C-alpha positions as CSV (number, residue, x, y, z in Angstrom):
1,X,-36.4,-12.7,66.6
2,X,-34.4,-15.4,68.4
3,X,-31.1,-13.5,67.7
4,X,-32.8,-10.3,69.1
5,X,-34.0,-12.2,72.1
6,X,-30.5,-13.6,72.8
7,X,-29.0,-10.1,72.4
8,X,-31.6,-8.5,74.7
9,X,-31.2,-11.2,77.4
10,X,-27.4,-11.1,77.3
11,X,-27.2,-7.3,77.3
12,X,-29.7,-7.1,80.2
13,X,-27.9,-9.7,82.2
14,X,-24.5,-8.1,81.6
15,X,-25.6,-4.6,82.5
16,X,-27.5,-5.8,85.5
17,X,-24.5,-7.7,86.9
18,X,-21.9,-5.1,86.0
19,X,-22.7,-2.6,88.8
20,X,-23.0,-5.4,91.4
21,X,-19.6,-6.8,90.5
22,X,-18.0,-3.4,90.2
23,X,-19.4,-2.3,93.6
24,X,-18.1,-5.3,95.5
25,X,-14.7,-5.2,93.7
26,X,-14.0,-1.5,93.8
27,X,-15.7,-0.5,97.1
28,X,-16.6,-3.6,99.1
29,X,-18.9,-2.2,101.7
30,X,-19.7,1.5,102.0
31,X,-19.2,2.8,105.5
32,X,-19.8,6.2,107.1
33,X,-16.8,8.3,106.2
34,X,-15.5,11.4,104.4
35,X,-13.0,11.8,101.6
36,X,-11.9,14.6,99.3
37,X,-13.5,15.1,95.9
38,X,-11.5,14.5,92.7
39,X,-9.1,11.9,94.2
40,X,-8.8,8.1,93.5
41,X,-11.3,7.3,96.2
42,X,-13.8,9.7,94.6
43,X,-13.1,8.1,91.2
44,X,-14.1,4.7,92.5
45,X,-17.1,6.1,94.3
46,X,-18.2,8.1,91.2
47,X,-17.8,5.0,88.9
48,X,-19.9,2.8,91.1
49,X,-22.5,5.5,91.6
50,X,-22.8,6.0,87.9
51,X,-23.1,2.3,87.1
52,X,-25.8,1.9,89.8
53,X,-27.9,4.7,88.3
54,X,-27.5,3.6,84.7
55,X,-28.5,0.0,85.5
56,X,-31.5,-1.4,83.5
57,X,-33.0,-2.6,86.7
58,X,-34.2,1.0,87.3
59,X,-36.9,0.2,84.7
60,X,-38.5,-2.0,87.3
61,X,-38.6,0.7,90.0
62,X,-41.6,0.0,92.3
63,X,-41.5,-3.8,91.8
64,X,-40.0,-6.6,93.8
65,X,-37.3,-7.0,91.1
66,X,-35.9,-3.6,92.0
67,X,-35.7,-4.5,95.7
68,X,-33.8,-7.7,94.8
69,X,-31.3,-5.6,92.9
70,X,-30.9,-3.2,95.8
71,X,-30.4,-6.1,98.2
72,X,-27.7,-7.6,95.9
73,X,-25.9,-4.2,96.2
74,X,-25.9,-4.4,99.9
75,X,-29.1,-2.5,101.0
76,X,-31.0,-4.0,104.0
77,X,-34.7,-4.1,103.0
78,X,-37.4,-5.8,105.0
79,X,-40.2,-8.0,103.8
80,X,-43.2,-6.2,102.2
81,X,-41.4,-2.9,101.6
82,X,-42.3,-0.8,98.6
83,X,-39.8,1.6,96.9
84,X,-41.3,3.7,94.2
85,X,-38.4,6.1,93.7
86,X,-35.3,5.3,91.6
87,X,-33.3,7.9,93.4
88,X,-32.1,5.7,96.2
89,X,-28.9,4.0,97.4
90,X,-25.9,5.5,95.7
91,X,-24.3,3.9,98.8
92,X,-26.6,0.9,99.3
93,X,-24.8,-0.6,102.3
94,X,-25.8,2.6,104.3
95,X,-29.6,2.2,103.5
96,X,-31.9,0.3,105.8
97,X,-35.6,0.0,105.0
98,X,-37.8,-1.9,107.5
99,X,-40.7,-4.3,106.6
100,X,-43.9,-2.7,105.4
101,X,-42.3,0.6,104.7
102,X,-43.3,2.7,101.6
103,X,-41.0,5.1,99.9
104,X,-43.0,7.2,97.4
105,X,-42.0,8.7,94.0
106,X,-39.2,11.2,93.6
107,X,-37.9,10.6,97.1
108,X,-34.1,11.0,97.5
109,X,-32.3,8.6,99.8
110,X,-28.8,8.7,98.4
111,X,-26.7,8.2,101.6
112,X,-24.1,10.8,100.5
113,X,-23.6,14.5,100.2
114,X,-21.0,16.8,98.8
115,X,-19.8,19.8,100.9
116,X,-16.7,22.0,100.9
117,X,-14.8,19.9,98.4
118,X,-15.5,16.7,100.3
119,X,-17.9,13.7,100.0
120,X,-19.6,12.6,103.1
121,X,-21.2,9.2,103.4
122,X,-23.9,8.5,106.0
123,X,-26.6,6.1,106.9
124,X,-30.4,6.5,106.2
125,X,-32.5,4.3,108.4
126,X,-36.2,3.7,108.0
127,X,-38.0,1.5,110.6
128,X,-41.0,-0.7,110.0
129,X,-44.2,0.6,108.5
130,X,-42.7,4.0,107.7
131,X,-44.2,6.3,105.0
132,X,-41.8,8.5,103.1
133,X,-44.0,10.8,100.9
134,X,-43.4,12.2,97.4
135,X,-40.5,14.6,96.6
136,X,-38.8,14.2,100.0
137,X,-35.1,14.3,100.8
138,X,-33.4,12.3,103.5
139,X,-29.9,13.5,104.0
140,X,-27.0,11.5,105.5
141,X,-27.3,10.4,109.1
142,X,-31.1,10.5,109.3
143,X,-33.7,8.1,110.6
144,X,-37.4,7.6,110.9
145,X,-38.7,5.3,113.7
146,X,-41.3,2.5,113.3
147,X,-44.6,3.9,112.1
148,X,-43.2,7.3,111.4
149,X,-44.2,9.5,108.5
150,X,-42.3,12.2,106.5
151,X,-44.7,14.5,104.7
152,X,-44.8,15.6,101.0
153,X,-41.9,17.8,99.8
154,X,-40.2,17.6,103.2
155,X,-36.6,17.0,104.2
156,X,-34.5,15.6,107.0
157,X,-31.2,17.4,107.6
158,X,-28.1,15.6,108.8
159,X,-28.6,14.3,112.3
160,X,-32.4,14.6,112.4
161,X,-34.5,11.7,113.7
162,X,-38.3,11.2,113.5
163,X,-39.5,9.3,116.6
164,X,-41.6,6.2,116.2
165,X,-45.2,6.9,115.4
166,X,-44.8,10.6,114.7
167,X,-45.7,12.6,111.6
168,X,-43.2,15.3,110.5
169,X,-43.3,17.7,107.6
170,X,-41.5,20.8,106.4
171,X,-38.0,21.6,105.3
172,X,-36.3,21.0,107.6
173,X,-39.0,18.7,108.9
174,X,-40.7,19.5,112.2
175,X,-43.4,17.6,114.2
176,X,-47.0,18.2,113.0
177,X,-50.2,18.0,114.9
178,X,-52.1,15.5,112.8
179,X,-51.1,13.0,110.0
180,X,-53.2,12.7,106.8
181,X,-55.6,9.8,106.5
182,X,-54.4,6.6,104.9
183,X,-56.3,4.0,102.9
184,X,-56.9,0.6,104.6
185,X,-54.4,-2.2,103.9
186,X,-54.9,-4.7,101.1
187,X,-53.6,-8.2,101.0
188,X,-50.4,-8.6,98.9
189,X,-48.7,-11.9,99.4
190,X,-45.4,-13.5,98.2
191,X,-47.2,-15.3,95.3
192,X,-48.6,-12.0,93.9
193,X,-45.1,-10.3,94.1
194,X,-43.5,-13.3,92.4
195,X,-45.9,-13.6,89.4
196,X,-45.9,-9.8,88.9
197,X,-42.1,-9.9,88.7
198,X,-42.1,-12.8,86.2
199,X,-44.7,-10.9,84.1
200,X,-42.4,-7.9,84.0
201,X,-39.5,-10.1,82.8
202,X,-41.7,-11.8,80.3
203,X,-42.8,-8.5,78.8
204,X,-39.2,-7.3,78.6
205,X,-37.9,-10.4,76.8
206,X,-41.0,-10.7,74.5
207,X,-41.7,-7.1,73.5
208,X,-38.1,-5.7,73.1
209,X,-36.9,-8.4,70.7
210,X,-40.3,-8.3,68.9
211,X,-40.0,-4.5,68.4
212,X,-36.5,-4.8,67.1
213,X,-37.3,-7.7,64.7
214,X,-40.4,-5.9,63.5
215,X,-38.4,-2.8,62.7
216,X,-35.8,-4.8,60.7
217,X,-38.6,-6.5,58.8
218,X,-40.3,-3.3,57.9
219,X,-37.2,-1.8,56.6
220,X,-36.8,-4.8,54.3
221,X,-40.5,-4.8,53.2
222,X,-40.7,-1.2,52.2
223,X,-38.7,-0.9,48.9
224,X,-37.6,2.8,49.5
225,X,-36.2,2.2,52.9
226,X,-34.6,-1.1,51.9
227,X,-32.8,0.6,49.1
228,X,-31.8,3.5,51.4
229,X,-30.1,1.2,54.0
230,X,-28.5,-1.1,51.4
231,X,-24.8,-1.1,51.2
232,X,-23.2,0.7,48.2
233,X,-26.4,2.5,47.2
234,X,-25.2,6.0,47.9
235,X,-21.8,7.7,48.5
236,X,-21.2,10.0,51.4
237,X,-21.0,13.0,49.0
238,X,-24.3,12.3,47.3
239,X,-26.9,15.1,48.3
240,X,-29.7,12.7,47.4
241,X,-28.7,10.5,50.4
242,X,-29.1,13.4,52.9
243,X,-32.3,14.6,51.3
244,X,-33.8,11.1,51.6
245,X,-32.6,10.7,55.2
246,X,-34.0,14.1,56.1
247,X,-37.4,13.2,54.5
248,X,-37.5,9.9,56.3
249,X,-36.6,11.5,59.6
250,X,-39.3,14.1,59.3
251,X,-41.9,11.5,58.3
252,X,-40.9,9.2,61.2
253,X,-40.8,12.1,63.8
254,X,-44.1,13.8,62.9
255,X,-45.8,10.5,62.1
256,X,-44.6,9.1,65.5
257,X,-45.7,12.3,67.3
258,X,-49.2,12.1,65.8
259,X,-49.5,8.4,66.6
260,X,-48.3,9.0,70.2
261,X,-50.7,11.8,70.6
262,X,-53.6,9.6,69.5
263,X,-52.4,6.9,71.8
264,X,-52.2,9.0,75.0
265,X,-55.6,10.5,74.4
266,X,-57.4,7.2,73.7
267,X,-55.7,4.1,75.2
268,X,-55.3,5.3,78.9
269,X,-58.9,6.3,79.1
270,X,-60.0,2.9,77.8
271,X,-57.7,1.1,80.3
272,X,-59.1,3.2,83.1
273,X,-62.7,2.3,82.2
274,X,-61.9,-1.4,82.0
275,X,-59.7,-1.9,85.1
276,X,-59.4,1.0,87.5
277,X,-62.4,1.6,89.8
278,X,-62.4,4.9,91.7
279,X,-62.9,5.0,95.5
280,X,-61.7,1.4,95.8
281,X,-58.5,0.1,97.4
282,X,-56.6,-2.1,95.0
283,X,-53.8,-4.4,96.1
284,X,-50.3,-3.9,94.8
285,X,-48.9,-6.0,91.9
286,X,-52.2,-7.0,90.4
287,X,-53.9,-6.2,87.1
288,X,-55.4,-3.0,88.5
289,X,-52.0,-1.9,89.9
290,X,-50.5,-2.6,86.5
291,X,-53.3,-0.6,84.8
292,X,-52.9,2.3,87.2
293,X,-49.1,2.5,86.5
294,X,-49.7,2.2,82.8
295,X,-52.2,5.1,82.8
296,X,-49.8,7.3,84.8
297,X,-46.9,6.6,82.5
298,X,-48.7,7.0,79.2
299,X,-50.8,10.0,80.2
300,X,-48.1,12.2,81.9
301,X,-45.9,12.3,78.8
302,X,-43.1,14.9,79.5
303,X,-42.6,15.6,75.8
304,X,-46.2,16.8,75.2
305,X,-46.3,18.7,78.6
306,X,-43.2,20.6,77.6
307,X,-44.2,21.1,74.0
308,X,-47.7,22.3,74.6
309,X,-47.4,23.8,78.1
310,X,-46.5,27.4,77.0
311,X,-49.3,27.6,74.4
312,X,-53.0,27.8,74.1
313,X,-53.0,24.1,73.0
314,X,-52.4,23.0,76.5
315,X,-56.1,23.5,77.5
316,X,-57.4,21.2,74.7
317,X,-54.6,18.7,75.4
318,X,-55.5,18.4,79.1
319,X,-59.2,18.0,78.2
320,X,-58.3,15.3,75.7
321,X,-56.3,13.2,78.2
C-alpha cells in the first residue's frame, strides 16, 4: 500500500506540474494573435493544449483545486467563482473570470479558434456575478459584463459583448426579454472550500492506492489467477494461456457489468434519501453538494445509456435508476 501511495502521489504531482512548466517554458504568456497551422508555433501550441487537457487536475473540475490549477496556468479568476466545465482555457492567459461568476457544465471557453488554415487566439472576459449556462460556446474576443447571463445552449460569436445585467440567449445570442429565476444565495466561505479540497485529495491518495493494493492481493490469494500471472507458467504459443485469459476477461467484464448495474440502481437512491433534500438550497462544497455530484456521476453512466438506449430495456433501466 505504501509503495502504491508513493507511486500515485509522485505520478499525480508530476503530471500536474508538467503542463504548467511546459506552458511557461514553451509559450510564456498567450496573447491575442494569429499563426498558420502545422508550423513550429502551432506545434508548441498543440503540445501545451494537449498537456493541459490531459492533466489529472481535470478530475477536480468544479472544485477550488481546479481553479488553483487554472490560475497557475495564467488564468485570472476572481474569488468565489465556480467553474463546472473542463472545456476551458486552452489559452489560459486570455481567460478572465470575475468574482462570484458561475460557468456551468459543458461550456466551452477555449480562447482559440481554427479558421482557413490559421489559428486565432483571443480573449474571453467574464465580469463579476456572471452566469454562463450549460452547453454554451464563447468564441474568441467575447465578453459578458457584470451580472450578465448567457442562456442554455447559446453562443457568442467573435466580437459579441453582453452588456452588464442583461440576459442573452440563442446562437448567435441576442437580448431576451426576461431571465429565468435563480435560487437564493447560500453561504460558502473560504474554510468550506479549503476542507472540501483537502477531502478530495485525501480520497485520491487513500482510495487509488488502496484499490491497486487490493487488486494485487486478490490476484495472489486466488490460486488460479496467481498461477496465471506467475512467470514461466505458460509459453506464448500455449493455447491454454489464451483460453484462460479469455475466460478471465469475460468473467471480469460481465461480473463487473452486473456489479455496476446493481450499484447504480441502489446506491444513488440510498444517498439521495439520506443527504439530498428536494426544494432546499444547499451550499457548495458541503456534504449535500458532494452527495448531489455523486448521484449525478453514478446514475448517468454513459456505458449503460449507450448499451440500453436502442432497446426495450431502456424503459426498465430508467425506472430502476
